Every structure is written in C-alpha cells, then in structure tokens.
A tleap script that builds the chain and sets N, CA, C and O, in Angstrom:
source leaprc.protein.ff14SB
mol = sequence {
  NMET THR LYS PHE GLU ASN LYS ALA THR ASP
  ILE LYS LEU SER GLU PHE GLU GLY GLU GLU
  LYS LYS SER GLU ARG GLY MET THR PHE ALA
  ASP LEU THR ILE LEU CYS LEU ASN LEU PRO
  PRO GLN GLY GLY TYR SER VAL SER GLU MET
  LYS THR ARG LEU PRO ILE THR GLU LYS LEU
  ASP THR ILE LYS LEU ASP ALA ASN GLY SER
  VAL GLU LEU GLU GLN ALA GLN LEU GLU LYS
  ILE GLN GLU CYS GLU ASN LYS MET ASP GLY
  HIE TRP THR GLN PRO HIE LYS ASP LEU ILE
  ALA PHE SER ALA TYR ILE ARG LYS LEU GLY
  GLU GLY LYS SER GLU THR GLU CALA
}
set mol.1.N position { 0.806 -1.242 -0.018 }
set mol.1.CA position { 0.089 -0.044 -0.044 }
set mol.1.C position { 0.820 1.229 0.020 }
set mol.1.O position { 1.823 1.315 0.729 }
set mol.2.N position { 0.342 2.343 -0.752 }
set mol.2.CA position { 1.109 3.524 -0.699 }
set mol.2.C position { 0.279 4.620 -0.206 }
set mol.2.O position { -0.876 4.657 -0.631 }
set mol.3.N position { 0.655 5.501 0.600 }
set mol.3.CA position { -0.082 6.605 1.060 }
set mol.3.C position { -0.097 7.762 0.131 }
set mol.3.O position { 0.938 8.315 -0.241 }
set mol.4.N position { -1.331 8.132 -0.252 }
set mol.4.CA position { -1.512 9.426 -1.055 }
set mol.4.C position { -1.783 10.425 -0.233 }
set mol.4.O position { -2.783 10.328 0.477 }
set mol.5.N position { -0.977 11.555 -0.161 }
set mol.5.CA position { -1.152 12.664 0.715 }
set mol.5.C position { -1.596 13.773 -0.130 }
set mol.5.O position { -0.892 14.197 -1.046 }
set mol.6.N position { -2.853 14.299 0.180 }
set mol.6.CA position { -3.391 15.465 -0.483 }
set mol.6.C position { -2.698 16.734 -0.097 }
set mol.6.O position { -2.243 16.970 1.022 }
set mol.7.N position { -2.664 17.523 -1.130 }
set mol.7.CA position { -1.970 18.873 -0.889 }
set mol.7.C position { -2.784 19.955 -1.533 }
set mol.7.O position { -3.429 19.700 -2.551 }
set mol.8.N position { -2.789 21.200 -0.973 }
set mol.8.CA position { -3.518 22.227 -1.542 }
set mol.8.C position { -2.706 22.887 -2.732 }
set mol.8.O position { -1.477 22.866 -2.787 }
set mol.9.N position { -3.548 23.488 -3.702 }
set mol.9.CA position { -2.878 24.190 -4.778 }
set mol.9.C position { -3.452 25.611 -4.886 }
set mol.9.O position { -4.467 25.989 -4.301 }
set mol.10.N position { -2.751 26.294 -5.636 }
set mol.10.CA position { -3.315 27.728 -5.904 }
set mol.10.C position { -4.305 27.823 -7.003 }
set mol.10.O position { -4.852 28.894 -7.264 }
set mol.11.N position { -4.576 26.610 -7.724 }
set mol.11.CA position { -5.377 26.558 -9.019 }
set mol.11.C position { -6.941 26.676 -8.359 }
set mol.11.O position { -7.325 26.006 -7.400 }
set mol.12.N position { -7.639 27.541 -8.992 }
set mol.12.CA position { -9.118 27.789 -8.512 }
set mol.12.C position { -9.953 26.911 -9.293 }
set mol.12.O position { -9.702 26.652 -10.470 }
set mol.13.N position { -11.017 26.412 -8.612 }
set mol.13.CA position { -12.145 25.579 -9.068 }
set mol.13.C position { -13.389 26.409 -8.850 }
set mol.13.O position { -13.747 26.619 -7.691 }
set mol.14.N position { -14.044 26.876 -9.815 }
set mol.14.CA position { -15.226 27.619 -9.841 }
set mol.14.C position { -16.479 26.620 -10.123 }
set mol.14.O position { -16.489 25.824 -11.062 }
set mol.15.N position { -17.447 26.759 -9.259 }
set mol.15.CA position { -18.524 26.087 -9.589 }
set mol.15.C position { -19.733 26.784 -9.895 }
set mol.15.O position { -20.122 27.634 -9.094 }
set mol.16.N position { -20.453 26.530 -11.039 }
set mol.16.CA position { -21.470 27.392 -11.482 }
set mol.16.C position { -22.782 26.746 -11.476 }
set mol.16.O position { -22.820 25.517 -11.523 }
set mol.17.N position { -24.016 27.525 -11.417 }
set mol.17.CA position { -25.264 26.998 -11.430 }
set mol.17.C position { -25.852 27.863 -12.637 }
set mol.17.O position { -26.113 29.055 -12.473 }
set mol.18.N position { -26.031 27.279 -13.733 }
set mol.18.CA position { -26.249 28.000 -15.027 }
set mol.18.C position { -25.093 28.919 -15.468 }
set mol.18.O position { -24.020 28.451 -15.850 }
set mol.19.N position { -25.328 30.165 -15.408 }
set mol.19.CA position { -24.231 31.143 -15.696 }
set mol.19.C position { -23.745 31.840 -14.441 }
set mol.19.O position { -22.711 32.507 -14.417 }
set mol.20.N position { -24.608 31.637 -13.313 }
set mol.20.CA position { -24.070 32.231 -11.926 }
set mol.20.C position { -23.095 31.362 -11.326 }
set mol.20.O position { -23.252 30.148 -11.196 }
set mol.21.N position { -21.941 32.105 -10.912 }
set mol.21.CA position { -21.034 31.528 -10.063 }
set mol.21.C position { -21.409 31.180 -8.682 }
set mol.21.O position { -21.649 32.062 -7.858 }
set mol.22.N position { -21.472 29.841 -8.383 }
set mol.22.CA position { -21.882 29.461 -7.048 }
set mol.22.C position { -20.897 29.536 -5.966 }
set mol.22.O position { -21.184 30.032 -4.876 }
set mol.23.N position { -19.751 29.058 -6.238 }
set mol.23.CA position { -18.613 29.001 -5.304 }
set mol.23.C position { -17.254 28.999 -6.061 }
set mol.23.O position { -17.169 28.827 -7.277 }
set mol.24.N position { -16.303 29.185 -5.312 }
set mol.24.CA position { -14.895 28.901 -5.795 }
set mol.24.C position { -13.948 28.483 -4.597 }
set mol.24.O position { -14.008 29.011 -3.486 }
set mol.25.N position { -13.071 27.479 -4.946 }
set mol.25.CA position { -12.220 27.097 -3.963 }
set mol.25.C position { -10.908 26.682 -4.544 }
set mol.25.O position { -10.835 26.581 -5.769 }
set mol.26.N position { -9.824 26.420 -3.772 }
set mol.26.CA position { -8.560 25.937 -4.357 }
set mol.26.C position { -8.665 24.540 -4.613 }
set mol.26.O position { -9.288 23.825 -3.828 }
set mol.27.N position { -8.073 24.038 -5.724 }
set mol.27.CA position { -8.126 22.622 -5.876 }
set mol.27.C position { -6.908 21.934 -5.118 }
set mol.27.O position { -5.918 22.542 -4.712 }
set mol.28.N position { -7.144 20.551 -4.992 }
set mol.28.CA position { -6.098 19.896 -4.315 }
set mol.28.C position { -5.597 18.842 -5.350 }
set mol.28.O position { -6.103 18.671 -6.459 }
set mol.29.N position { -4.441 18.098 -4.795 }
set mol.29.CA position { -3.914 16.976 -5.554 }
set mol.29.C position { -5.027 15.991 -5.918 }
set mol.29.O position { -5.035 15.507 -7.049 }
set mol.30.N position { -6.044 15.641 -4.950 }
set mol.30.CA position { -6.953 14.785 -5.166 }
set mol.30.C position { -7.857 15.085 -6.216 }
set mol.30.O position { -8.237 14.242 -7.029 }
set mol.31.N position { -8.268 16.487 -6.211 }
set mol.31.CA position { -9.084 16.996 -7.409 }
set mol.31.C position { -8.288 16.825 -8.719 }
set mol.31.O position { -8.876 16.383 -9.706 }
set mol.32.N position { -7.026 17.141 -8.779 }
set mol.32.CA position { -6.307 16.923 -10.096 }
set mol.32.C position { -6.160 15.445 -10.508 }
set mol.32.O position { -6.208 15.029 -11.666 }
set mol.33.N position { -5.997 14.800 -9.526 }
set mol.33.CA position { -5.964 13.096 -9.769 }
set mol.33.C position { -7.279 12.663 -10.396 }
set mol.33.O position { -7.337 11.926 -11.381 }
set mol.34.N position { -8.366 13.186 -9.739 }
set mol.34.CA position { -9.808 12.699 -10.293 }
set mol.34.C position { -9.977 13.304 -11.667 }
set mol.34.O position { -10.598 12.656 -12.511 }
set mol.35.N position { -9.500 14.438 -11.951 }
set mol.35.CA position { -9.452 15.126 -13.295 }
set mol.35.C position { -8.776 14.151 -14.255 }
set mol.35.O position { -9.336 13.816 -15.299 }
set mol.36.N position { -7.652 13.727 -13.927 }
set mol.36.CA position { -6.899 12.739 -14.690 }
set mol.36.C position { -7.624 11.431 -14.953 }
set mol.36.O position { -7.603 10.902 -16.064 }
set mol.37.N position { -8.234 10.945 -13.963 }
set mol.37.CA position { -8.869 9.607 -13.994 }
set mol.37.C position { -10.138 9.795 -14.864 }
set mol.37.O position { -10.646 8.831 -15.437 }
set mol.38.N position { -10.653 11.070 -14.956 }
set mol.38.CA position { -11.886 11.247 -15.810 }
set mol.38.C position { -11.546 11.559 -17.230 }
set mol.38.O position { -12.508 11.750 -17.974 }
set mol.39.N position { -10.292 11.648 -17.760 }
set mol.39.CA position { -10.003 11.806 -19.062 }
set mol.39.C position { -10.297 10.443 -19.804 }
set mol.39.O position { -9.706 9.390 -19.566 }
set mol.40.N position { -11.221 10.604 -20.667 }
set mol.40.CA position { -11.545 9.266 -21.352 }
set mol.40.C position { -10.461 8.608 -22.209 }
set mol.40.O position { -9.818 9.187 -23.084 }
set mol.41.N position { -10.341 7.350 -21.856 }
set mol.41.CA position { -9.338 6.459 -22.598 }
set mol.41.C position { -9.633 6.577 -24.171 }
set mol.41.O position { -10.784 6.819 -24.535 }
set mol.42.N position { -8.618 6.410 -25.089 }
set mol.42.CA position { -8.959 6.382 -26.482 }
set mol.42.C position { -10.029 5.227 -26.771 }
set mol.42.O position { -9.952 4.082 -26.325 }
set mol.43.N position { -10.968 5.693 -27.539 }
set mol.43.CA position { -12.039 4.819 -27.967 }
set mol.43.C position { -13.209 4.693 -26.748 }
set mol.43.O position { -14.116 3.864 -26.813 }
set mol.44.N position { -13.056 5.582 -25.701 }
set mol.44.CA position { -14.160 5.634 -24.673 }
set mol.44.C position { -13.889 4.570 -23.450 }
set mol.44.O position { -12.935 3.793 -23.407 }
set mol.45.N position { -14.778 4.677 -22.606 }
set mol.45.CA position { -14.839 3.804 -21.348 }
set mol.45.C position { -15.285 2.515 -21.575 }
set mol.45.O position { -16.386 2.431 -22.118 }
set mol.46.N position { -14.675 1.430 -21.282 }
set mol.46.CA position { -15.232 0.063 -21.261 }
set mol.46.C position { -15.682 -0.130 -19.770 }
set mol.46.O position { -15.211 0.562 -18.868 }
set mol.47.N position { -16.594 -1.081 -19.566 }
set mol.47.CA position { -17.108 -1.287 -18.103 }
set mol.47.C position { -16.021 -1.816 -17.375 }
set mol.47.O position { -16.061 -1.580 -16.167 }
set mol.48.N position { -15.076 -2.458 -17.783 }
set mol.48.CA position { -13.813 -2.920 -17.145 }
set mol.48.C position { -12.984 -1.669 -16.706 }
set mol.48.O position { -12.455 -1.631 -15.594 }
set mol.49.N position { -12.890 -0.706 -17.555 }
set mol.49.CA position { -12.065 0.529 -17.181 }
set mol.49.C position { -12.955 1.286 -16.072 }
set mol.49.O position { -12.340 1.855 -15.170 }
set mol.50.N position { -14.185 1.325 -16.079 }
set mol.50.CA position { -15.027 1.944 -15.251 }
set mol.50.C position { -14.712 1.401 -13.795 }
set mol.50.O position { -14.519 2.120 -12.815 }
set mol.51.N position { -14.690 0.047 -13.812 }
set mol.51.CA position { -14.638 -0.677 -12.643 }
set mol.51.C position { -13.180 -0.579 -11.949 }
set mol.51.O position { -12.943 -0.871 -10.777 }
set mol.52.N position { -12.394 -0.183 -12.759 }
set mol.52.CA position { -11.007 0.074 -12.225 }
set mol.52.C position { -10.861 1.540 -11.634 }
set mol.52.O position { -10.411 1.712 -10.501 }
set mol.53.N position { -11.277 2.635 -12.485 }
set mol.53.CA position { -11.258 3.840 -12.117 }
set mol.53.C position { -12.195 4.404 -11.116 }
set mol.53.O position { -11.712 5.234 -10.346 }
set mol.54.N position { -13.495 4.092 -10.986 }
set mol.54.CA position { -14.359 4.560 -10.109 }
set mol.54.C position { -14.125 4.294 -8.706 }
set mol.54.O position { -14.483 5.173 -7.922 }
set mol.55.N position { -13.587 3.238 -8.241 }
set mol.55.CA position { -13.243 3.145 -6.765 }
set mol.55.C position { -12.168 3.932 -6.411 }
set mol.55.O position { -12.084 4.343 -5.253 }
set mol.56.N position { -11.202 4.245 -7.366 }
set mol.56.CA position { -10.079 5.080 -6.908 }
set mol.56.C position { -10.708 6.592 -6.747 }
set mol.56.O position { -10.369 7.283 -5.787 }
set mol.57.N position { -11.575 7.039 -7.664 }
set mol.57.CA position { -12.225 8.344 -7.674 }
set mol.57.C position { -13.038 8.462 -6.330 }
set mol.57.O position { -12.989 9.466 -5.620 }
set mol.58.N position { -13.731 7.432 -6.067 }
set mol.58.CA position { -14.511 7.388 -4.837 }
set mol.58.C position { -13.716 7.579 -3.569 }
set mol.58.O position { -14.124 8.267 -2.633 }
set mol.59.N position { -12.550 6.932 -3.580 }
set mol.59.CA position { -11.713 6.911 -2.444 }
set mol.59.C position { -11.041 8.430 -2.386 }
set mol.59.O position { -10.924 9.007 -1.305 }
set mol.60.N position { -10.631 9.001 -3.575 }
set mol.60.CA position { -10.135 10.295 -3.555 }
set mol.60.C position { -11.091 11.367 -3.221 }
set mol.60.O position { -10.731 12.393 -2.644 }
set mol.61.N position { -12.467 11.106 -3.626 }
set mol.61.CA position { -13.541 12.074 -3.190 }
set mol.61.C position { -13.540 12.292 -1.666 }
set mol.61.O position { -13.916 13.395 -1.268 }
set mol.62.N position { -13.162 11.376 -0.782 }
set mol.62.CA position { -13.258 11.422 0.505 }
set mol.62.C position { -12.255 12.444 1.232 }
set mol.62.O position { -12.426 12.897 2.364 }
set mol.63.N position { -11.218 12.713 0.412 }
set mol.63.CA position { -10.267 13.722 0.884 }
set mol.63.C position { -10.024 14.924 0.094 }
set mol.63.O position { -9.147 15.727 0.412 }
set mol.64.N position { -10.858 15.088 -1.037 }
set mol.64.CA position { -10.525 16.272 -1.883 }
set mol.64.C position { -10.600 17.591 -1.357 }
set mol.64.O position { -9.903 18.523 -1.759 }
set mol.65.N position { -11.541 17.669 -0.359 }
set mol.65.CA position { -11.702 19.002 0.269 }
set mol.65.C position { -10.812 19.349 1.463 }
set mol.65.O position { -10.766 20.470 1.970 }
set mol.66.N position { -10.072 18.228 1.890 }
set mol.66.CA position { -9.146 18.300 3.012 }
set mol.66.C position { -7.558 18.236 2.568 }
set mol.66.O position { -6.983 17.167 2.361 }
set mol.67.N position { -6.950 19.486 2.452 }
set mol.67.CA position { -5.735 19.582 2.008 }
set mol.67.C position { -4.678 18.734 2.775 }
set mol.67.O position { -3.574 18.500 2.283 }
set mol.68.N position { -5.040 18.310 3.932 }
set mol.68.CA position { -4.157 17.514 4.774 }
set mol.68.C position { -4.595 16.018 4.960 }
set mol.68.O position { -4.073 15.293 5.806 }
set mol.69.N position { -5.604 15.602 4.099 }
set mol.69.CA position { -6.056 14.196 4.199 }
set mol.69.C position { -5.125 13.358 3.437 }
set mol.69.O position { -4.256 13.810 2.692 }
set mol.70.N position { -5.350 12.098 3.662 }
set mol.70.CA position { -4.562 11.023 2.901 }
set mol.70.C position { -5.306 9.703 2.868 }
set mol.70.O position { -6.047 9.391 3.800 }
set mol.71.N position { -5.143 9.008 1.931 }
set mol.71.CA position { -5.687 7.654 1.651 }
set mol.71.C position { -4.629 6.521 1.284 }
set mol.71.O position { -3.602 6.853 0.693 }
set mol.72.N position { -4.828 5.363 1.578 }
set mol.72.CA position { -3.874 4.264 1.195 }
set mol.72.C position { -4.350 3.785 -0.250 }
set mol.72.O position { -5.541 3.628 -0.521 }
set mol.73.N position { -3.468 3.601 -1.014 }
set mol.73.CA position { -3.728 3.058 -2.415 }
set mol.73.C position { -3.046 1.728 -2.527 }
set mol.73.O position { -1.964 1.522 -1.977 }
set mol.74.N position { -3.686 0.809 -3.251 }
set mol.74.CA position { -3.263 -0.482 -3.610 }
set mol.74.C position { -2.249 -0.121 -4.735 }
set mol.74.O position { -2.298 0.964 -5.313 }
set mol.75.N position { -1.364 -1.043 -5.007 }
set mol.75.CA position { -0.330 -0.925 -6.145 }
set mol.75.C position { -0.988 -0.768 -7.476 }
set mol.75.O position { -0.585 0.078 -8.274 }
set mol.76.N position { -2.064 -1.618 -7.755 }
set mol.76.CA position { -2.858 -1.484 -9.014 }
set mol.76.C position { -3.522 -0.067 -9.197 }
set mol.76.O position { -3.621 0.417 -10.324 }
set mol.77.N position { -3.958 0.567 -8.122 }
set mol.77.CA position { -4.627 1.723 -8.194 }
set mol.77.C position { -3.529 2.965 -8.386 }
set mol.77.O position { -3.747 3.967 -9.067 }
set mol.78.N position { -2.385 2.711 -7.695 }
set mol.78.CA position { -1.373 3.764 -7.984 }
set mol.78.C position { -0.894 3.699 -9.439 }
set mol.78.O position { -0.711 4.753 -10.047 }
set mol.79.N position { -0.679 2.487 -10.039 }
set mol.79.CA position { -0.212 2.471 -11.349 }
set mol.79.C position { -1.405 3.003 -12.329 }
set mol.79.O position { -1.085 3.577 -13.370 }
set mol.80.N position { -2.600 2.837 -12.040 }
set mol.80.CA position { -3.611 3.425 -12.827 }
set mol.80.C position { -3.644 5.059 -12.810 }
set mol.80.O position { -3.859 5.762 -13.797 }
set mol.81.N position { -3.416 5.459 -11.644 }
set mol.81.CA position { -3.182 6.827 -11.420 }
set mol.81.C position { -1.971 7.467 -12.246 }
set mol.81.O position { -2.060 8.505 -12.902 }
set mol.82.N position { -0.930 6.751 -12.119 }
set mol.82.CA position { 0.211 7.295 -12.836 }
set mol.82.C position { 0.118 7.178 -14.278 }
set mol.82.O position { 0.745 7.968 -14.984 }
set mol.83.N position { -0.684 6.169 -14.837 }
set mol.83.CA position { -0.951 5.882 -16.152 }
set mol.83.C position { -1.889 7.099 -16.703 }
set mol.83.O position { -1.627 7.630 -17.782 }
set mol.84.N position { -2.955 7.498 -15.933 }
set mol.84.CA position { -3.886 8.535 -16.328 }
set mol.84.C position { -3.216 9.907 -16.200 }
set mol.84.O position { -3.552 10.813 -16.964 }
set mol.85.N position { -2.279 10.092 -15.260 }
set mol.85.CA position { -1.534 11.389 -15.053 }
set mol.85.C position { -0.671 11.555 -16.384 }
set mol.85.O position { -0.621 12.648 -16.947 }
set mol.86.N position { -0.035 10.505 -16.841 }
set mol.86.CA position { 0.897 10.583 -17.802 }
set mol.86.C position { 0.113 10.745 -19.158 }
set mol.86.O position { 0.733 11.285 -20.074 }
set mol.87.N position { -1.182 10.338 -19.388 }
set mol.87.CA position { -1.914 10.559 -20.549 }
set mol.87.C position { -2.570 11.960 -20.456 }
set mol.87.O position { -2.977 12.460 -21.505 }
set mol.88.N position { -2.695 12.577 -19.389 }
set mol.88.CA position { -3.254 13.944 -19.126 }
set mol.88.C position { -2.105 14.974 -19.612 }
set mol.88.O position { -2.397 16.137 -19.891 }
set mol.89.N position { -0.931 14.536 -19.689 }
set mol.89.CA position { 0.159 15.458 -19.960 }
set mol.89.C position { -0.170 15.855 -21.389 }
set mol.89.O position { -0.396 14.984 -22.229 }
set mol.90.N position { -0.203 17.134 -21.680 }
set mol.90.CA position { -0.463 17.682 -23.069 }
set mol.90.C position { -1.871 18.095 -23.187 }
set mol.90.O position { -2.243 18.680 -24.204 }
set mol.91.N position { -2.794 17.795 -22.085 }
set mol.91.CA position { -4.261 18.095 -22.125 }
set mol.91.C position { -4.581 19.219 -21.130 }
set mol.91.O position { -5.732 19.655 -21.081 }
set mol.92.N position { -3.630 19.703 -20.347 }
set mol.92.CA position { -3.902 20.869 -19.407 }
set mol.92.C position { -4.238 22.047 -20.156 }
set mol.92.O position { -3.683 22.315 -21.221 }
set mol.93.N position { -5.131 22.761 -19.633 }
set mol.93.CA position { -5.701 23.970 -20.356 }
set mol.93.C position { -5.030 25.273 -19.997 }
set mol.93.O position { -5.325 26.333 -20.548 }
set mol.94.N position { -3.975 25.137 -18.905 }
set mol.94.CA position { -3.378 26.371 -18.526 }
set mol.94.C position { -2.029 25.880 -17.928 }
set mol.94.O position { -1.901 24.793 -17.365 }
set mol.95.N position { -0.990 26.830 -18.116 }
set mol.95.CA position { 0.273 26.614 -17.478 }
set mol.95.C position { 0.250 26.956 -15.938 }
set mol.95.O position { -0.328 27.985 -15.587 }
set mol.96.N position { 0.815 26.190 -15.062 }
set mol.96.CA position { 0.679 26.382 -13.624 }
set mol.96.C position { 1.733 25.752 -12.871 }
set mol.96.O position { 1.869 24.536 -13.007 }
set mol.97.N position { 2.420 26.317 -12.179 }
set mol.97.CA position { 3.538 25.644 -11.244 }
set mol.97.C position { 3.158 24.558 -10.388 }
set mol.97.O position { 3.954 23.669 -10.087 }
set mol.98.N position { 1.765 24.603 -9.915 }
set mol.98.CA position { 1.166 23.441 -9.176 }
set mol.98.C position { 1.069 22.290 -10.016 }
set mol.98.O position { 1.372 21.196 -9.541 }
set mol.99.N position { 0.683 22.391 -11.214 }
set mol.99.CA position { 0.494 21.239 -12.267 }
set mol.99.C position { 1.846 20.483 -12.335 }
set mol.99.O position { 1.918 19.255 -12.319 }
set mol.100.N position { 2.904 21.312 -12.412 }
set mol.100.CA position { 4.353 20.732 -12.450 }
set mol.100.C position { 4.536 19.932 -11.061 }
set mol.100.O position { 4.848 18.741 -11.064 }
set mol.101.N position { 4.342 20.592 -9.988 }
set mol.101.CA position { 4.542 19.908 -8.753 }
set mol.101.C position { 3.644 18.652 -8.592 }
set mol.101.O position { 4.082 17.600 -8.126 }
set mol.102.N position { 2.363 18.822 -9.004 }
set mol.102.CA position { 1.416 17.592 -8.975 }
set mol.102.C position { 2.085 16.393 -9.831 }
set mol.102.O position { 2.194 15.263 -9.355 }
set mol.103.N position { 2.483 16.700 -11.014 }
set mol.103.CA position { 3.130 15.706 -11.971 }
set mol.103.C position { 4.191 15.082 -11.220 }
set mol.103.O position { 4.184 13.879 -10.959 }
set mol.104.N position { 5.054 15.834 -10.886 }
set mol.104.CA position { 6.341 15.260 -10.034 }
set mol.104.C position { 5.941 14.328 -8.864 }
set mol.104.O position { 6.523 13.273 -8.612 }
set mol.105.N position { 4.848 14.844 -8.149 }
set mol.105.CA position { 4.443 14.096 -6.901 }
set mol.105.C position { 3.905 12.781 -7.296 }
set mol.105.O position { 4.231 11.762 -6.687 }
set mol.106.N position { 3.050 12.770 -8.347 }
set mol.106.CA position { 2.304 11.392 -8.841 }
set mol.106.C position { 3.490 10.491 -9.377 }
set mol.106.O position { 3.519 9.306 -9.046 }
set mol.107.N position { 4.513 11.049 -10.235 }
set mol.107.CA position { 5.364 10.101 -10.657 }
set mol.107.C position { 6.319 9.516 -9.718 }
set mol.107.O position { 6.826 8.411 -9.912 }
set mol.108.N position { 6.581 10.283 -8.652 }
set mol.108.CA position { 7.410 9.687 -7.553 }
set mol.108.C position { 6.768 8.914 -6.476 }
set mol.108.O position { 7.408 8.296 -5.626 }
set mol.109.N position { 5.441 8.968 -6.541 }
set mol.109.CA position { 4.718 8.251 -5.532 }
set mol.109.C position { 4.888 6.827 -5.596 }
set mol.109.O position { 4.841 6.263 -6.688 }
set mol.110.N position { 5.090 6.165 -4.486 }
set mol.110.CA position { 5.284 4.691 -4.425 }
set mol.110.C position { 6.832 4.330 -4.664 }
set mol.110.O position { 7.177 3.151 -4.577 }
set mol.111.N position { 7.708 5.272 -4.946 }
set mol.111.CA position { 9.092 4.954 -5.055 }
set mol.111.C position { 9.767 4.598 -3.716 }
set mol.111.O position { 10.679 3.771 -3.681 }
set mol.112.N position { 9.338 5.193 -2.675 }
set mol.112.CA position { 9.731 4.730 -1.243 }
set mol.112.C position { 8.599 3.879 -0.629 }
set mol.112.O position { 7.477 3.724 -1.111 }
set mol.113.N position { 9.079 3.352 0.514 }
set mol.113.CA position { 8.125 2.587 1.201 }
set mol.113.C position { 7.044 3.595 1.999 }
set mol.113.O position { 7.402 4.673 2.472 }
set mol.114.N position { 5.910 3.178 2.065 }
set mol.114.CA position { 4.869 3.975 2.720 }
set mol.114.C position { 4.991 3.615 4.246 }
set mol.114.O position { 5.600 2.621 4.641 }
set mol.115.N position { 4.413 4.432 4.991 }
set mol.115.CA position { 4.403 4.270 6.580 }
set mol.115.C position { 3.816 2.830 6.834 }
set mol.115.O position { 4.283 2.207 7.788 }
set mol.116.N position { 2.916 2.294 6.131 }
set mol.116.CA position { 2.294 1.148 6.462 }
set mol.116.C position { 3.245 -0.176 6.279 }
set mol.116.O position { 3.149 -1.238 6.895 }
set mol.117.N position { 4.178 0.176 5.273 }
set mol.117.CA position { 4.981 -0.858 4.982 }
set mol.117.C position { 6.333 -0.814 5.821 }
set mol.117.O position { 7.142 -1.739 5.748 }
set mol.118.N position { 6.530 0.253 6.584 }
set mol.118.CA position { 7.809 0.250 7.306 }
set mol.118.C position { 7.650 -0.465 8.465 }
set mol.118.O position { 8.597 -0.604 9.240 }
savepdb mol mol.pdb
quit
C-alpha cells in the first residue's frame, strides 16, 4: 500500500449554477488526480475500465476537500493513477507551477516505502 497525501494548490475551481458562479475554492492534488482519471481513454470507457477507475475516484472524493487528508492506495490503483496522469500530459488547459508539482508528486509516488510498509 502507498499513502497518497493530499496537498492544496493555488489553482481555483469555480462551480456554476447555469451562468451564475456558485462558489470558488482551491483545488487539491486529489481534485487533479480525479481530473486525470476522468480523461476518457482512447475509444471511450469500457465497463472494465470504469470498474478500475471509479473506486479510486470514490476514495479520493473522501479527501478532496481536506488538503491534509490521505488515503492508502493499492499498487494497481497507484499504477492506474500514474498511467492516467501521464496521458493527461498535453491536455492541461493552462500552465501552472502547481501542475508541475502535482506531476512530479504522482510520478514519484510509491518509489519509497509507505508508512504502512515500514
């Protein structure tokens, strides 16, 4: 198991109701990871791919509003996140230093032992 530690970013997420801005908050690494997981695979989503991605998204949903939250990821979940983050490269809509930090974090995640393995 690998510990995913959520972090705050300066990237703003605005929520709208119709054309009216409802709220705005800072995105977290969990938000960015969910965004990567929601990028459709080439050819669209198979049921098998949905079964792989949705449990990870649900797990990250529990901490996305908590910049200090963390969740434990199984090796296969970590590998799927890293695969999706890699495919997201080139699809970001704005340059931002926090996207560079997020990418570096995801790519290094799992290189060391997590606290649960120590």
